[in-house]
N, CA, C and O atoms as a GROMACS GRO file, in nm:
protein
  576
    1MET      N    1   9.630  11.205   9.662
    1MET     CA    2   9.667  11.088   9.709
    1MET      C    3   9.640  11.048   9.848
    1MET      O    4   9.715  11.095   9.933
    2ALA      N    5   9.546  10.971   9.885
    2ALA     CA    6   9.506  10.932  10.027
    2ALA      C    7   9.631  10.815  10.049
    2ALA      O    8   9.666  10.722   9.976
    3HIS      N    9   9.688  10.868  10.197
    3HIS     CA   10   9.782  10.776  10.232
    3HIS      C   11   9.759  10.804  10.403
    3HIS      O   12   9.737  10.902  10.475
    4ALA      N   13   9.780  10.641  10.421
    4ALA     CA   14   9.816  10.608  10.584
    4ALA      C   15   9.940  10.515  10.598
    4ALA      O   16   9.983  10.433  10.516
    5GLU      N   17   9.988  10.550  10.722
    5GLU     CA   18  10.085  10.377  10.749
    5GLU      C   19  10.104  10.391  10.889
    5GLU      O   20  10.061  10.483  10.958
    6ASN      N   21  10.169  10.299  10.925
    6ASN     CA   22  10.214  10.277  11.091
    6ASN      C   23  10.280  10.173  11.101
    6ASN      O   24  10.283  10.097  11.004
    7GLU      N   25  10.353  10.140  11.220
    7GLU     CA   26  10.463  10.028  11.231
    7GLU      C   27  10.442   9.994  11.351
    7GLU      O   28  10.412  10.079  11.434
    8ILE      N   29  10.453   9.884  11.378
    8ILE     CA   30  10.473   9.805  11.534
    8ILE      C   31  10.579   9.695  11.515
    8ILE      O   32  10.626   9.643  11.414
    9THR      N   33  10.605   9.673  11.677
    9THR     CA   34  10.714   9.591  11.673
    9THR      C   35  10.640   9.440  11.760
    9THR      O   36  10.642   9.442  11.883
   10ILE      N   37  10.594   9.346  11.704
   10ILE     CA   38  10.565   9.244  11.741
   10ILE      C   39  10.668   9.158  11.830
   10ILE      O   40  10.787   9.164  11.797
   11ASP      N   41  10.629   9.073  11.946
   11ASP     CA   42  10.768   8.978  11.999
   11ASP      C   43  10.702   8.836  11.948
   11ASP      O   44  10.624   8.770  12.016
   12ARG      N   45  10.752   8.798  11.806
   12ARG     CA   46  10.734   8.699  11.762
   12ARG      C   47  10.824   8.730  11.621
   12ARG      O   48  10.860   8.830  11.560
   13SER      N   49  10.837   8.592  11.608
   13SER     CA   50  10.934   8.563  11.435
   13SER      C   51  10.841   8.642  11.319
   13SER      O   52  10.719   8.662  11.325
   14ALA      N   53  10.912   8.672  11.237
   14ALA     CA   54  10.837   8.723  11.110
   14ALA      C   55  10.773   8.614  11.043
   14ALA      O   56  10.685   8.650  10.966
   15ALA      N   57  10.796   8.463  11.052
   15ALA     CA   58  10.765   8.385  10.980
   15ALA      C   59  10.593   8.365  11.054
   15ALA      O   60  10.493   8.350  10.984
   16GLU      N   61  10.590   8.369  11.195
   16GLU     CA   62  10.468   8.371  11.267
   16GLU      C   63  10.366   8.505  11.242
   16GLU      O   64  10.248   8.508  11.205
   17VAL      N   65  10.431   8.579  11.265
   17VAL     CA   66  10.363   8.729  11.185
   17VAL      C   67  10.288   8.728  11.089
   17VAL      O   68  10.173   8.771  11.084
   18TYR      N   69  10.381   8.657  10.968
   18TYR     CA   70  10.344   8.669  10.836
   18TYR      C   71  10.250   8.552  10.803
   18TYR      O   72  10.192   8.569  10.696
   19ALA      N   73  10.219   8.430  10.871
   19ALA     CA   74  10.133   8.351  10.876
   19ALA      C   75   9.988   8.404  10.928
   19ALA      O   76   9.878   8.384  10.877
   20PHE      N   77  10.021   8.474  11.042
   20PHE     CA   78   9.885   8.522  11.100
   20PHE      C   79   9.804   8.604  11.005
   20PHE      O   80   9.683   8.596  10.987
   21LEU      N   81   9.920   8.715  10.926
   21LEU     CA   82   9.866   8.845  10.827
   21LEU      C   83   9.789   8.760  10.729
   21LEU      O   84   9.667   8.760  10.714
   22ALA      N   85   9.912   8.656  10.639
   22ALA     CA   86   9.813   8.587  10.523
   22ALA      C   87   9.714   8.534  10.512
   22ALA      O   88   9.645   8.556  10.412
   23ASP      N   89   9.675   8.452  10.603
   23ASP     CA   90   9.552   8.380  10.653
   23ASP      C   91   9.468   8.512  10.674
   23ASP      O   92   9.488   8.580  10.774
   24GLY      N   93   9.366   8.551  10.570
   24GLY     CA   94   9.251   8.687  10.578
   24GLY      C   95   9.151   8.647  10.695
   24GLY      O   96   9.068   8.724  10.743
   25LEU      N   97   9.177   8.481  10.742
   25LEU     CA   98   9.020   8.444  10.849
   25LEU      C   99   9.070   8.485  10.956
   25LEU      O  100   9.004   8.472  11.059
   26ASN      N  101   9.202   8.548  10.960
   26ASN     CA  102   9.212   8.597  11.122
   26ASN      C  103   9.166   8.732  11.145
   26ASN      O  104   9.148   8.782  11.256
   27ASN      N  105   9.147   8.791  11.027
   27ASN     CA  106   9.110   8.917  11.042
   27ASN      C  107   9.020   8.994  11.134
   27ASN      O  108   9.021   9.108  11.179
   28THR      N  109   8.929   8.873  11.147
   28THR     CA  110   8.812   8.956  11.251
   28THR      C  111   8.866   8.897  11.406
   28THR      O  112   8.801   8.907  11.510
   29LYS      N  113   8.974   8.847  11.397
   29LYS     CA  114   9.073   8.862  11.535
   29LYS      C  115   9.150   8.995  11.575
   29LYS      O  116   9.206   9.015  11.682
   30TRP      N  117   9.141   9.082  11.468
   30TRP     CA  118   9.238   9.205  11.519
   30TRP      C  119   9.187   9.319  11.459
   30TRP      O  120   9.225   9.428  11.501
   31ARG      N  121   9.086   9.311  11.341
   31ARG     CA  122   8.999   9.428  11.289
   31ARG      C  123   8.870   9.436  11.325
   31ARG      O  124   8.784   9.358  11.283
   32PRO      N  125   8.848   9.534  11.407
   32PRO     CA  126   8.694   9.497  11.465
   32PRO      C  127   8.606   9.538  11.366
   32PRO      O  128   8.496   9.482  11.362
   33GLY      N  129   8.632   9.622  11.287
   33GLY     CA  130   8.550   9.673  11.140
   33GLY      C  131   8.499   9.526  11.046
   33GLY      O  132   8.408   9.531  10.963
   34VAL      N  133   8.572   9.406  11.078
   34VAL     CA  134   8.541   9.296  10.951
   34VAL      C  135   8.430   9.246  11.049
   34VAL      O  136   8.431   9.249  11.172
   35LYS      N  137   8.326   9.193  10.956
   35LYS     CA  138   8.190   9.127  11.058
   35LYS      C  139   8.232   8.976  10.960
   35LYS      O  140   8.238   8.882  11.039
   36ASP      N  141   8.253   8.945  10.861
   36ASP     CA  142   8.247   8.857  10.824
   36ASP      C  143   8.355   8.846  10.707
   36ASP      O  144   8.380   8.934  10.624
   37ILE      N  145   8.416   8.716  10.718
   37ILE     CA  146   8.571   8.720  10.615
   37ILE      C  147   8.543   8.538  10.542
   37ILE      O  148   8.520   8.429  10.593
   38ALA      N  149   8.558   8.578  10.426
   38ALA     CA  150   8.578   8.382  10.378
   38ALA      C  151   8.680   8.354  10.259
   38ALA      O  152   8.631   8.407  10.160
   39LEU      N  153   8.733   8.327  10.244
   39LEU     CA  154   8.838   8.274  10.103
   39LEU      C  155   8.727   8.236  10.012
   39LEU      O  156   8.657   8.135  10.017
   40ALA      N  157   8.722   8.328   9.934
   40ALA     CA  158   8.665   8.325   9.799
   40ALA      C  159   8.696   8.240   9.664
   40ALA      O  160   8.632   8.188   9.573
   41SER      N  161   8.843   8.260   9.708
   41SER     CA  162   8.891   8.170   9.556
   41SER      C  163   9.084   8.135   9.576
   41SER      O  164   9.149   8.228   9.623
   42GLY      N  165   9.124   8.065   9.556
   42GLY     CA  166   9.282   8.027   9.548
   42GLY      C  167   9.306   7.988   9.643
   42GLY      O  168   9.214   7.947   9.714
   43ALA      N  169   9.415   7.982   9.682
   43ALA     CA  170   9.483   7.900   9.802
   43ALA      C  171   9.532   8.016   9.906
   43ALA      O  172   9.608   8.108   9.874
   44ALA      N  173   9.471   7.994  10.052
   44ALA     CA  174   9.487   8.077  10.142
   44ALA      C  175   9.624   8.145  10.155
   44ALA      O  176   9.734   8.092  10.170
   45GLY      N  177   9.595   8.268  10.147
   45GLY     CA  178   9.739   8.336  10.174
   45GLY      C  179   9.813   8.361  10.071
   45GLY      O  180   9.900   8.447  10.082
   46ALA      N  181   9.794   8.281   9.929
   46ALA     CA  182   9.869   8.262   9.827
   46ALA      C  183   9.866   8.388   9.714
   46ALA      O  184   9.753   8.436   9.701
   47GLU      N  185   9.975   8.453   9.627
   47GLU     CA  186   9.934   8.503   9.566
   47GLU      C  187   9.831   8.505   9.472
   47GLU      O  188   9.834   8.415   9.388
   48GLY      N  189   9.722   8.603   9.465
   48GLY     CA  190   9.608   8.558   9.400
   48GLY      C  191   9.483   8.510   9.469
   48GLY      O  192   9.375   8.502   9.411
   49ALA      N  193   9.500   8.480   9.590
   49ALA     CA  194   9.402   8.433   9.678
   49ALA      C  195   9.288   8.554   9.678
   49ALA      O  196   9.325   8.667   9.647
   50VAL      N  197   9.174   8.532   9.708
   50VAL     CA  198   9.054   8.643   9.714
   50VAL      C  199   9.008   8.624   9.849
   50VAL      O  200   9.005   8.512   9.899
   51TYR      N  201   8.980   8.705   9.899
   51TYR     CA  202   8.894   8.713  10.039
   51TYR      C  203   8.800   8.799  10.038
   51TYR      O  204   8.820   8.920  10.040
   52SER      N  205   8.661   8.731  10.035
   52SER     CA  206   8.525   8.833  10.077
   52SER      C  207   8.513   8.854  10.203
   52SER      O  208   8.525   8.776  10.298
   53GLN      N  209   8.484   8.990  10.198
   53GLN     CA  210   8.448   9.032  10.362
   53GLN      C  211   8.353   9.117  10.365
   53GLN      O  212   8.329   9.169  10.256
   54THR      N  213   8.270   9.158  10.480
   54THR     CA  214   8.152   9.206  10.523
   54THR      C  215   8.206   9.307  10.601
   54THR      O  216   8.242   9.258  10.708
   55LEU      N  217   8.229   9.430  10.595
   55LEU     CA  218   8.288   9.529  10.680
   55LEU      C  219   8.178   9.647  10.732
   55LEU      O  220   8.092   9.687  10.655
   56THR      N  221   8.187   9.688  10.841
   56THR     CA  222   8.136   9.807  10.887
   56THR      C  223   8.092   9.910  10.845
   56THR      O  224   8.054   9.971  10.945
   57GLY      N  225   8.074   9.966  10.762
   57GLY     CA  226   8.041  10.109  10.735
   57GLY      C  227   7.990  10.201  10.763
   57GLY      O  228   7.926  10.190  10.868
   58PRO      N  229   7.986  10.322  10.706
   58PRO     CA  230   7.908  10.439  10.760
   58PRO      C  231   7.761  10.399  10.848
   58PRO      O  232   7.694  10.301  10.818
   59ARG      N  233   7.728  10.488  10.954
   59ARG     CA  234   7.633  10.439  11.045
   59ARG      C  235   7.566  10.285  11.079
   59ARG      O  236   7.452  10.251  11.109
   60GLY      N  237   7.686  10.212  11.062
   60GLY     CA  238   7.659  10.097  11.100
   60GLY      C  239   7.628  10.039  10.988
   60GLY      O  240   7.597   9.925  11.024
   61ARG      N  241   7.614  10.044  10.860
   61ARG     CA  242   7.578   9.949  10.730
   61ARG      C  243   7.695   9.885  10.699
   61ARG      O  244   7.815   9.913  10.693
   62PRO      N  245   7.591   9.747  10.674
   62PRO     CA  246   7.738   9.642  10.606
   62PRO      C  247   7.794   9.675  10.457
   62PRO      O  248   7.699   9.663  10.380
   63ILE      N  249   7.895   9.706  10.398
   63ILE     CA  250   7.980   9.720  10.297
   63ILE      C  251   8.076   9.611  10.266
   63ILE      O  252   8.134   9.561  10.362
   64GLN      N  253   8.111   9.549  10.102
   64GLN     CA  254   8.224   9.470  10.110
   64GLN      C  255   8.322   9.555  10.088
   64GLN      O  256   8.314   9.672  10.051
   65GLY      N  257   8.428   9.483  10.116
   65GLY     CA  258   8.552   9.510  10.081
   65GLY      C  259   8.647   9.393  10.074
   65GLY      O  260   8.750   9.367  10.138
   66ASP      N  261   8.591   9.339   9.992
   66ASP     CA  262   8.667   9.235   9.906
   66ASP      C  263   8.840   9.259   9.898
   66ASP      O  264   8.887   9.367   9.933
   67TYR      N  265   8.890   9.197   9.870
   67TYR     CA  266   9.067   9.218   9.857
   67TYR      C  267   9.115   9.065   9.801
   67TYR      O  268   9.079   8.952   9.832
   68ARG      N  269   9.235   9.126   9.684
   68ARG     CA  270   9.292   9.011   9.660
   68ARG      C  271   9.420   9.038   9.667
   68ARG      O  272   9.467   9.147   9.637
   69ILE      N  273   9.503   8.910   9.718
   69ILE     CA  274   9.671   8.931   9.737
   69ILE      C  275   9.729   8.920   9.640
   69ILE      O  276   9.721   8.834   9.553
   70THR      N  277   9.807   9.029   9.651
   70THR     CA  278   9.903   9.086   9.495
   70THR      C  279  10.062   9.028   9.513
   70THR      O  280  10.124   8.970   9.424
   71THR      N  281  10.110   9.058   9.640
   71THR     CA  282  10.226   8.987   9.652
   71THR      C  283  10.224   8.890   9.771
   71THR      O  284  10.147   8.919   9.863
   72ALA      N  285  10.305   8.769   9.782
   72ALA     CA  286  10.308   8.675   9.877
   72ALA      C  287  10.452   8.655   9.929
   72ALA      O  288  10.483   8.540   9.898
   73ASP      N  289  10.533   8.703   9.980
   73ASP     CA  290  10.688   8.700  10.003
   73ASP      C  291  10.728   8.642  10.151
   73ASP      O  292  10.808   8.697  10.228
   74PRO      N  293  10.655   8.517  10.177
   74PRO     CA  294  10.650   8.454  10.316
   74PRO      C  295  10.738   8.519  10.425
   74PRO      O  296  10.857   8.496  10.403
   75GLY      N  297  10.724   8.570  10.501
   75GLY     CA  298  10.808   8.625  10.606
   75GLY      C  299  10.832   8.802  10.584
   75GLY      O  300  10.849   8.883  10.675
   76LYS      N  301  10.827   8.825  10.455
   76LYS     CA  302  10.898   8.971  10.435
   76LYS      C  303  10.776   9.062  10.386
   76LYS      O  304  10.751   9.168  10.444
   77THR      N  305  10.693   9.012  10.269
   77THR     CA  306  10.621   9.142  10.212
   77THR      C  307  10.479   9.053  10.176
   77THR      O  308  10.484   8.952  10.105
   78LEU      N  309  10.354   9.103  10.232
   78LEU     CA  310  10.234   9.052  10.211
   78LEU      C  311  10.152   9.198  10.167
   78LEU      O  312  10.131   9.286  10.250
   79ALA      N  313  10.112   9.209  10.031
   79ALA     CA  314  10.034   9.301   9.959
   79ALA      C  315   9.874   9.250   9.904
   79ALA      O  316   9.833   9.135   9.887
   80PHE      N  317   9.801   9.386   9.883
   80PHE     CA  318   9.670   9.334   9.854
   80PHE      C  319   9.622   9.469   9.781
   80PHE      O  320   9.694   9.568   9.768
   81GLN      N  321   9.523   9.461   9.746
   81GLN     CA  322   9.452   9.539   9.634
   81GLN      C  323   9.283   9.490   9.661
   81GLN      O  324   9.237   9.382   9.623
   82VAL      N  325   9.202   9.605   9.740
   82VAL     CA  326   9.078   9.590   9.770
   82VAL      C  327   9.010   9.596   9.619
   82VAL      O  328   9.042   9.686   9.542
   83ILE      N  329   8.908   9.485   9.580
   83ILE     CA  330   8.847   9.476   9.471
   83ILE      C  331   8.694   9.496   9.451
   83ILE      O  332   8.618   9.478   9.356
   84ALA      N  333   8.674   9.554   9.626
   84ALA     CA  334   8.502   9.566   9.595
   84ALA      C  335   8.478   9.661   9.703
   84ALA      O  336   8.556   9.652   9.798
   85GLY      N  337   8.380   9.758   9.709
   85GLY     CA  338   8.350   9.859   9.817
   85GLY      C  339   8.390   9.980   9.726
   85GLY      O  340   8.448   9.988   9.618
   86PRO      N  341   8.331  10.081   9.822
   86PRO     CA  342   8.328  10.231   9.773
   86PRO      C  343   8.461  10.292   9.742
   86PRO      O  344   8.471  10.383   9.660
   87ALA      N  345   8.586  10.232   9.823
   87ALA     CA  346   8.682  10.292   9.825
   87ALA      C  347   8.819  10.174   9.783
   87ALA      O  348   8.844  10.097   9.876
   88ARG      N  349   8.882  10.160   9.689
   88ARG     CA  350   8.947  10.030   9.661
   88ARG      C  351   9.106  10.056   9.648
   88ARG      O  352   9.179  10.067   9.550
   89PRO      N  353   9.138  10.062   9.817
   89PRO     CA  354   9.320  10.093   9.820
   89PRO      C  355   9.360   9.979   9.780
   89PRO      O  356   9.288   9.882   9.754
   90GLU      N  357   9.516   9.989   9.771
   90GLU     CA  358   9.628   9.891   9.770
   90GLU      C  359   9.693   9.915   9.906
   90GLU      O  360   9.698  10.027   9.957
   91GLY      N  361   9.744   9.801   9.966
   91GLY     CA  362   9.810   9.778  10.083
   91GLY      C  363   9.893   9.692  10.111
   91GLY      O  364   9.877   9.582  10.057
   92SER      N  365  10.001   9.709  10.197
   92SER     CA  366  10.093   9.660  10.214
   92SER      C  367  10.128   9.582  10.329
   92SER      O  368  10.033   9.606  10.404
   93TYR      N  369  10.193   9.516  10.380
   93TYR     CA  370  10.301   9.460  10.511
   93TYR      C  371  10.409   9.419  10.471
   93TYR      O  372  10.416   9.314  10.407
   94ARG      N  373  10.516   9.492  10.500
   94ARG     CA  374  10.650   9.460  10.511
   94ARG      C  375  10.710   9.442  10.664
   94ARG      O  376  10.697   9.525  10.755
   95LEU      N  377  10.774   9.324  10.672
   95LEU     CA  378  10.816   9.264  10.785
   95LEU      C  379  10.953   9.259  10.800
   95LEU      O  380  11.016   9.217  10.702
   96THR      N  381  11.037   9.301  10.931
   96THR     CA  382  11.178   9.304  10.951
   96THR      C  383  11.174   9.243  11.088
   96THR      O  384  11.111   9.279  11.187
   97GLU      N  385  11.262   9.137  11.070
   97GLU     CA  386  11.284   9.027  11.206
   97GLU      C  387  11.410   9.086  11.249
   97GLU      O  388  11.492   9.130  11.168
   98ASP      N  389  11.430   9.088  11.401
   98ASP     CA  390  11.556   9.126  11.475
   98ASP      C  391  11.550   9.045  11.597
   98ASP      O  392  11.462   9.052  11.683
   99ASN      N  393  11.653   8.966  11.596
   99ASN     CA  394  11.670   8.877  11.737
   99ASN      C  395  11.525   8.843  11.776
   99ASN      O  396  11.490   8.894  11.883
  100GLY      N  397  11.406   8.746  11.692
  100GLY     CA  398  11.306   8.710  11.715
  100GLY      C  399  11.189   8.822  11.756
  100GLY      O  400  11.103   8.799  11.840
  101ARG      N  401  11.197   8.898  11.710
  101ARG     CA  402  11.087   9.034  11.722
  101ARG      C  403  11.048   9.080  11.550
  101ARG      O  404  11.110   9.050  11.448
  102THR      N  405  10.966   9.134  11.557
  102THR     CA  406  10.905   9.148  11.392
  102THR      C  407  10.880   9.268  11.385
  102THR      O  408  10.786   9.276  11.464
  103THR      N  409  10.901   9.388  11.339
  103THR     CA  410  10.851   9.508  11.293
  103THR      C  411  10.736   9.501  11.157
  103THR      O  412  10.768   9.479  11.040
  104VAL      N  413  10.645   9.517  11.190
  104VAL     CA  414  10.568   9.545  11.070
  104VAL      C  415  10.515   9.672  11.034
  104VAL      O  416  10.446   9.744  11.105
  105HIS      N  417  10.554   9.693  10.914
  105HIS     CA  418  10.507   9.824  10.878
  105HIS      C  419  10.413   9.832  10.732
  105HIS      O  420  10.438   9.809  10.614
  106PHE      N  421  10.295   9.878  10.808
  106PHE     CA  422  10.160   9.901  10.750
  106PHE      C  423  10.117  10.033  10.662
  106PHE      O  424  10.069  10.132  10.716
  107THR      N  425  10.142  10.022  10.497
  107THR     CA  426  10.092  10.150  10.463
  107THR      C  427   9.945  10.095  10.354
  107THR      O  428   9.923   9.987  10.299
  108LEU      N  429   9.862  10.235  10.357
  108LEU     CA  430   9.784  10.225  10.267
  108LEU      C  431   9.777  10.322  10.161
  108LEU      O  432   9.793  10.439  10.198
  109ASP      N  433   9.754  10.299  10.019
  109ASP     CA  434   9.731  10.449   9.956
  109ASP      C  435   9.615  10.388   9.834
  109ASP      O  436   9.593  10.279   9.781
  110LEU      N  437   9.560  10.518   9.826
  110LEU     CA  438   9.432  10.526   9.731
  110LEU      C  439   9.443  10.654   9.627
  110LEU      O  440   9.460  10.766   9.676
  111LYS      N  441   9.436  10.642   9.530
  111LYS     CA  442   9.391  10.755   9.431
  111LYS      C  443   9.257  10.808   9.390
  111LYS      O  444   9.211  10.809   9.275
  112PRO      N  445   9.204  10.848   9.492
  112PRO     CA  446   9.050  10.856   9.459
  112PRO      C  447   9.035  10.963   9.303
  112PRO      O  448   9.096  11.053   9.246
  113ALA      N  449   8.942  10.901   9.293
  113ALA     CA  450   8.916  10.972   9.138
  113ALA      C  451   8.745  11.035   9.111
  113ALA      O  452   8.664  11.015   9.201
  114GLY      N  453   8.711  11.092   9.014
  114GLY     CA  454   8.606  11.128   9.037
  114GLY      C  455   8.570  11.221   9.159
  114GLY      O  456   8.640  11.299   9.223
  115LEU      N  457   8.429  11.183   9.171
  115LEU     CA  458   8.373  11.234   9.319
  115LEU      C  459   8.425  11.232   9.436
  115LEU      O  460   8.414  11.311   9.529
  116MET      N  461   8.527  11.060   9.419
  116MET     CA  462   8.594  11.043   9.538
  116MET      C  463   8.666  11.144   9.586
  116MET      O  464   8.686  11.165   9.705
  117LYS      N  465   8.715  11.224   9.471
  117LYS     CA  466   8.848  11.317   9.520
  117LYS      C  467   8.812  11.428   9.625
  117LYS      O  468   8.891  11.483   9.702
  118VAL      N  469   8.642  11.455   9.609
  118VAL     CA  470   8.593  11.544   9.721
  118VAL      C  471   8.618  11.501   9.853
  118VAL      O  472   8.647  11.579   9.943
  119LEU      N  473   8.606  11.350   9.869
  119LEU     CA  474   8.585  11.288  10.019
  119LEU      C  475   8.769  11.254  10.043
  119LEU      O  476   8.807  11.165  10.119
  120ASP      N  477   8.838  11.316   9.988
  120ASP     CA  478   9.015  11.249   9.998
  120ASP      C  479   9.061  11.284  10.157
  120ASP      O  480   9.164  11.238  10.205
  121GLY      N  481   8.984  11.356  10.219
  121GLY     CA  482   9.033  11.392  10.404
  121GLY      C  483   8.949  11.306  10.471
  121GLY      O  484   8.984  11.285  10.587
  122LEU      N  485   8.830  11.239  10.428
  122LEU     CA  486   8.757  11.146  10.502
  122LEU      C  487   8.793  11.022  10.434
  122LEU      O  488   8.745  10.927  10.497
  123ILE      N  489   8.855  10.987  10.337
  123ILE     CA  490   8.920  10.838  10.322
  123ILE      C  491   9.041  10.850  10.372
  123ILE      O  492   9.093  10.740  10.386
  124THR      N  493   9.114  10.948  10.409
  124THR     CA  494   9.258  10.956  10.450
  124THR      C  495   9.224  10.924  10.632
  124THR      O  496   9.287  10.848  10.706
  125LYS      N  497   9.137  10.988  10.656
  125LYS     CA  498   9.118  10.944  10.823
  125LYS      C  499   9.074  10.801  10.841
  125LYS      O  500   9.108  10.726  10.933
  126THR      N  501   8.994  10.772  10.739
  126THR     CA  502   8.951  10.637  10.754
  126THR      C  503   9.080  10.545  10.748
  126THR      O  504   9.093  10.460  10.837
  127MET      N  505   9.174  10.556  10.653
  127MET     CA  506   9.257  10.520  10.636
  127MET      C  507   9.359  10.495  10.734
  127MET      O  508   9.439  10.403  10.713
  128GLN      N  509   9.366  10.562  10.834
  128GLN     CA  510   9.425  10.617  10.914
  128GLN      C  511   9.447  10.529  11.064
  128GLN      O  512   9.541  10.489  11.132
  129SER      N  513   9.268  10.529  11.066
  129SER     CA  514   9.229  10.419  11.189
  129SER      C  515   9.258  10.270  11.145
  129SER      O  516   9.278  10.171  11.215
  130GLU      N  517   9.253  10.282  11.026
  130GLU     CA  518   9.304  10.121  10.978
  130GLU      C  519   9.434  10.100  11.018
  130GLU      O  520   9.459  10.008  11.096
  131VAL      N  521   9.520  10.170  10.977
  131VAL     CA  522   9.641  10.128  11.028
  131VAL      C  523   9.699  10.161  11.180
  131VAL      O  524   9.812  10.143  11.225
  132ALA      N  525   9.598  10.209  11.232
  132ALA     CA  526   9.656  10.252  11.378
  132ALA      C  527   9.574  10.099  11.444
  132ALA      O  528   9.600  10.095  11.564
  133GLN      N  529   9.519  10.021  11.418
  133GLN     CA  530   9.474   9.859  11.431
  133GLN      C  531   9.611   9.809  11.474
  133GLN      O  532   9.601   9.727  11.565
  134LEU      N  533   9.727   9.831  11.439
  134LEU     CA  534   9.814   9.729  11.464
  134LEU      C  535   9.833   9.692  11.563
  134LEU      O  536   9.838   9.571  11.585
  135SER      N  537   9.852   9.797  11.672
  135SER     CA  538   9.804   9.727  11.797
  135SER      C  539   9.766   9.626  11.863
  135SER      O  540   9.814   9.560  11.955
  136SER      N  541   9.644   9.623  11.784
  136SER     CA  542   9.524   9.497  11.817
  136SER      C  543   9.599   9.374  11.722
  136SER      O  544   9.594   9.259  11.765
  137LEU      N  545   9.665   9.399  11.597
  137LEU     CA  546   9.768   9.317  11.555
  137LEU      C  547   9.874   9.221  11.675
  137LEU      O  548   9.879   9.100  11.697
  138LYS      N  549   9.954   9.347  11.740
  138LYS     CA  550  10.039   9.315  11.812
  138LYS      C  551   9.968   9.200  11.954
  138LYS      O  552  10.026   9.100  11.996
  139SER      N  553   9.864   9.240  11.993
  139SER     CA  554   9.802   9.178  12.069
  139SER      C  555   9.738   9.020  12.054
  139SER      O  556   9.743   8.932  12.140
  140ALA      N  557   9.688   9.013  11.947
  140ALA     CA  558   9.620   8.884  11.876
  140ALA      C  559   9.736   8.779  11.844
  140ALA      O  560   9.714   8.659  11.854
  141VAL      N  561   9.895   8.844  11.792
  141VAL     CA  562   9.964   8.762  11.741
  141VAL      C  563  10.068   8.718  11.851
  141VAL      O  564  10.160   8.637  11.840
  142GLU      N  565  10.018   8.812  11.990
  142GLU     CA  566  10.126   8.804  12.104
  142GLU      C  567  10.095   8.656  12.171
  142GLU      O  568  10.160   8.556  12.201
  143ALA      N  569   9.955   8.701  12.177
  143ALA     CA  570   9.842   8.584  12.233
  143ALA      C  571   9.862   8.478  12.213
  143ALA      O  572   9.870   8.406  12.312
  144GLY      N  573   9.879   8.418  12.081
  144GLY     CA  574   9.899   8.308  12.011
  144GLY      C  575   9.775   8.269  11.968
  144GLY      O  576   9.762   8.168  11.899
   0.00000   0.00000   0.00000
């Protein structure tokens, strides 16, 4: 199984960090690989909401990376399942607030099947790169 995780502490309340993460339209503000994103269905940031996004793939080619929010527990947990694209990991953000500062723990998991098993190392490396972007999340949220 491919797995990646990272955490960072942001100088904002859990409610503020959660609101920023839950609004998928903010992805372009902190994830440079997201070229375009739109709310495809559901209520923004709510469980069941689907976001359609175009990502920069291998050799700069565009790929779909649409996802569905699977858990929306404001201020605490936001989880999603990628539903389009070559890799379809599950991810979650767990938030813990202490004295107005919020620690965000981001995990991604994928069980490669079939020929994808051969690419497990490459998939893990890509997922590690994705969770490493939490420093960009911190900058974007703290900039307000």
